[in-house]
N, C-alpha and C positions, 0 to 999 in steps of 0.2 A: 542587424539581422532581422529579416522580415518573415512574418508568418504567411500562411496561405491566404489568397485573396478571397476565397469562398468561406462562408460561415460554417462552423462545425455542425454536425448533426446534433440536435438537442434531445432526441429520444427515439424510441422504437414503438410504433403503434401496435397494440395488442388486439384492438378492434376499433370500431368507429368512435368509441368514447374513451377508451383507456390507453394511455401512453406510459411506458416506463422510461424515466429520464436516463440519459446516458451516464450521468454521474450522480452520486448521492447528493440530495438537497437541490438538484437542478443546477449544479455548478457546471462550468464549461470544461474543466480539465481536472486531472488528479495529479498529486505529487506524493511520492514516498521517499522519506529520508531513511537511509539505511547505513548502519554502522557495523563495520567488520572487526573480527579478531578478538572479541571479548576483553577489551582493554579496561583496566580499572578506571581510567579517566571517563569512561562512558557513564559510570554512576556518580563520580565526583563532579564532573563538569556538564555533561550532556543532560543528565536526568533533570537537574533543577532548571536548566535553560528551556527544555521542552515544556516543563510544567508551567513556566512563566507565560508561554504562548499558547498553552492548551493543545499542543500537538502530540500525536502518537506516532512512534517510529518503530522500525524493525531493527533488531540487534541480531546479527548473524554470528553465532558463537562457535568457537572451537572447543569441543567438549573435553578433550584431554587437557587443554590449557586451564579450564575451570577446575579440573581435578588437581592441579598443581599451581595454586595462586602464588604470585610473587609481587615485586614492586610494580610490574607492568600488567600482568594478568589479573583480572578480577576473580571472584570465587562464585560458586553457585548461589549462595545466599543473596549476593548483590543482584544477580540477574533474575532470580526468583522474585525479588522485590520490584524489579522493573516490570516483570510480567503482571504482578499484582496491581501496578499502576495503569495497566491497560496497554502496555507496549507488547510488540510481538517478539518472541524469541525464536529465531529461525536457525537453520543449520549452516555452518561453514565447514562441515565434515568433522571427523574425529581428530585428525592431526594436521590438517592443512597441507597435505601432500599434493604433488602434481598428479592429478588423477590419470592423466594421459600416460604416465609412466608405470601405472599399476595394472596387474592383470584383472580381468573381470571379477573372478572369485565368486563368493557367496556371502550372505549376511553374517555367517558365523566365523569367517576366516579373515583375521587381521591381515593388513598389508595388501588388501584388494579394494577395488573400486566399490563393489557393492557393500562391503563392510563399512567403508567410510561413510557411505550414504545412509545405510540402514541403521547402523548402531548409533550414529549421532542423533537421528530422529527419535529412536527408541529411548535413548538416555534423556533427551530433553523432555519427552512426554512422561517419563518416569519421575523426573525431578520436579516437574510442574504438572501435577495431576489435574485433569479436567481441561487442559489446554492442548489442542492438537498443533503439531509442528507442520505447518502447511507449505513453507517455502524454504529454499536454500540458495546459497550463492557459491559458485564454483571458485575454489582457491585459484588465485592468480587470474581469474576470469577466463580460465582455460576449459574448453569442453570439445567434444566431438559427437558424432551421431550416436556412437555406442554409449558414451557417458550420459547423454541426454535421454536415451531410451531407458537406462537404469534409473535415472532421476525420476522419470515419469511414473515409475512403479510406486514411489514413496511420497512424492510431493506434487502439489498443484501448480507450482511455478518454480523456475530456476533463473537466477539473475546472472547475467554476464556483464561485460563493460561495453566497449566498442562504439559509443556514440561519437560521431565525428562532429565537433563543434562548428566546423566550417559549412557543413551540409547536414544539419541536425535532423534526424529521423527518429523521434521518440516512439514509444510504444503506442500503437493505435488503440482505440477503445476496445477492439476485439482482436488481440494479438494473434497473428497467424501461428505462432509457435510459443506456447506457454513455457517451454523449457529454455527459451532464449529471450528473456526480458532484458532489454537494453538499459544501461545506466551510464551516467557521466561522472567522472572523477574530477573535481576541481583541482587545477594545477596552479601552484604558487611559485613565485620567483625564488631563485637562489643567488646569493645568500638572502635570508630573511632579515632585513635590517630595520624596517619600520612597519607599523600597521598600514600606513598609507601605500606601501608597496604591494599590498594584497588587494587594493581596491579595484584595479583593472579586471581581476578575475571575478570580483563581485558583480561588476557591470556586465561581464560576459554571461555570468550565471543568470542574471535578470533577463537578458536578451534571449537566452535559451529557453527560459520558462515562458517568456512572452510567445515564443513559437509554439510551445505546447498548448497555451491558452487559445491562440488563434486557430489551431488545427483540431482542438478538442481531444488532445492526446494525454497520455499518462507519462509523466516524467519521473525518473528514479535517479537519486543522487547517491553515489557510493562514497562513504566517508570512513576514515580509519581513526586515528587518534585525534583528540580535541583537547587542547590545553590553552591557558592564557598566553597571550602573545609573548610576554617576557620569558616564557619557558620554551618557546618553539625552537629556537636555535640550538639549545642544549638537549632537547628531547629526542631529536632524530625521528625515525619512522618514515613511512611512505606518505607523502603529501599531507603531513600533519597540519590540521586546521586550527586556527585560533578561535577561542570562545568569542572574541569580539567579532570576528568575521561571520561565524555561525549566527550570532545574535542579530547582526545586521541583516543577514539573509532572511532569518525567521521573521523579523520585524516587517520587512518588505512583503514577504509572502502573506503574513497575517493581515496586511492592508488590502489584499486582493481577494475580494469575495468570490471571484470566479474559480478559485483553486480549492479543491477538496484535498486536504492533507490527511493521509491515513497510512496504515501499514501496508506492506506488500500483500499480506494475507487477506486483509479486508478488501482491498481493491480487486484482488484476484477473485474472491468470492462474489463480490458485487457484479463484476463483468460477466462471469460465467452464469450466474443466476439470471442476470438481465437478458442475456442472449438465449436462455432456455425458457424464459417466462412465457406463460400463456394464460388466457382468461377462460374460465369455464362457467357455465350456468348463468350467463349474463341476463338480467331482467331489469326493466326500467319502466317507471310510470312518471307522472308529473311531479310527484313528491317523494319518490323513493327509487334507489338503484341498489342492485345486489349482484354480487359475483364472487367467484373464488379465484385466487391467484395461485397458480401451480408452476413448478419448473421440472418435475420429474427427477430431481437430483437427491442424493443421499442426505436426509434431514439431519443426521448426526454430524455432518460436516458443513453443509450449506445452510447456514442460519442467519445470513446477512439480510438486513432489511433493504428493500428497494424503494426508491422514490417514484410514486405514481402521480399522474395528473389525470383527473377524470372530468370530462366535459359534462356539464349539467344544464338543464333548461334555463332559458334566459331570465326567468323571473326569480331564480334562486339568488339570495344575497348572503345567506349563511347556511352552513350545513353541519350536521352531526355525523361523524364517521365512527362506526362501531366495528371492532375487529382489526384495527390497525395500531401501529406503534406510536406511543407518545403523542396523543392528540388532546387538545383541550376539548371541553364540551361543545363549544361553538367554533367553527372554522370559517374564515372568510372565503367567499367566492371571488376570485380575481381573474379577470379576463375570460369569464365563463367557465373557469376550471377550479376544481378543488385539488390541492396538492397535499399528499401525506405519505408516510413511510409504512410499508407493510412487509412482513416476512412471508414468502411463498409457503403454502401448505399449512397455514395456521387457521384454516376454517373460513367461513363466509365473511365477506366484507360488505357492510351495508352503509349507504349514504342516505340520510334523511334531510329533507328540506326543513329549515327552521323559519318560522314566520317572523 
């Protein structure tokens, strides 16, 4: 499977000197690992595996399932702990109903579309104070224009399925419709006899991600249960993934510096801020540059750092950057540019030449 012949865009110029990179850290593409249905195996098996690779993922929970934990469903404490580790807890609605079969309703009326969307978000934010529920996934990947319009009232993005692996069209860096974020479900053979039988799907997944890298796109993978392979056959479930398969995929992704792995929420914030970013009050001399980074968005929601590249005079070798995120005292100038992360709306950014 081949990617586009042309190189992806690397950034958006804000003026003659300042560029905001397409993806965080100047990476070529983005990847979000998403886990549906609030299964207990997400904390038993997925949590330690992600920690091993340093990845943050999105867990789309069914709030009523967390209210009634059992051998399969996790409980609120487990998913609150995932949030404390930096993972995103998104909504998979209250009860995982077919939304298309429900009346529109309102936020206070159970058995309606809007209740399923609104109450699940409110409950997640009540249970995890200080963390906004930014994204949701449609049960059964089903939606229509009416459902998506309701979703937009409460969330910044909505995840569907629908990636065709034969003609993959991942999400562009600036999705045309944030309520229709495309994802891919890895498909495994039946019966599941040996771990080797799953390897063709691993190669297909790598090829699909290569397409995203070549085109500068955002790939999203939809995952349900994850258990050790020796439990897969007896576990059941929808396209249950083995921990061995997921570990192999994460190992491969971790070796690819071009791929930024982060939650659906963080990627959504980054892309929306990047597209709204602007530079104000730019001033420059031979040994100093100063400007403000703005995006005009709600600061209580949009607080994601953006990766900037600033062109500096040719005799600069090192620079000090003041007013940006997580920078050492001295930053190297590479290719005539200084790269750093900054949150829009956080005040003046100043670059000073160091002798």
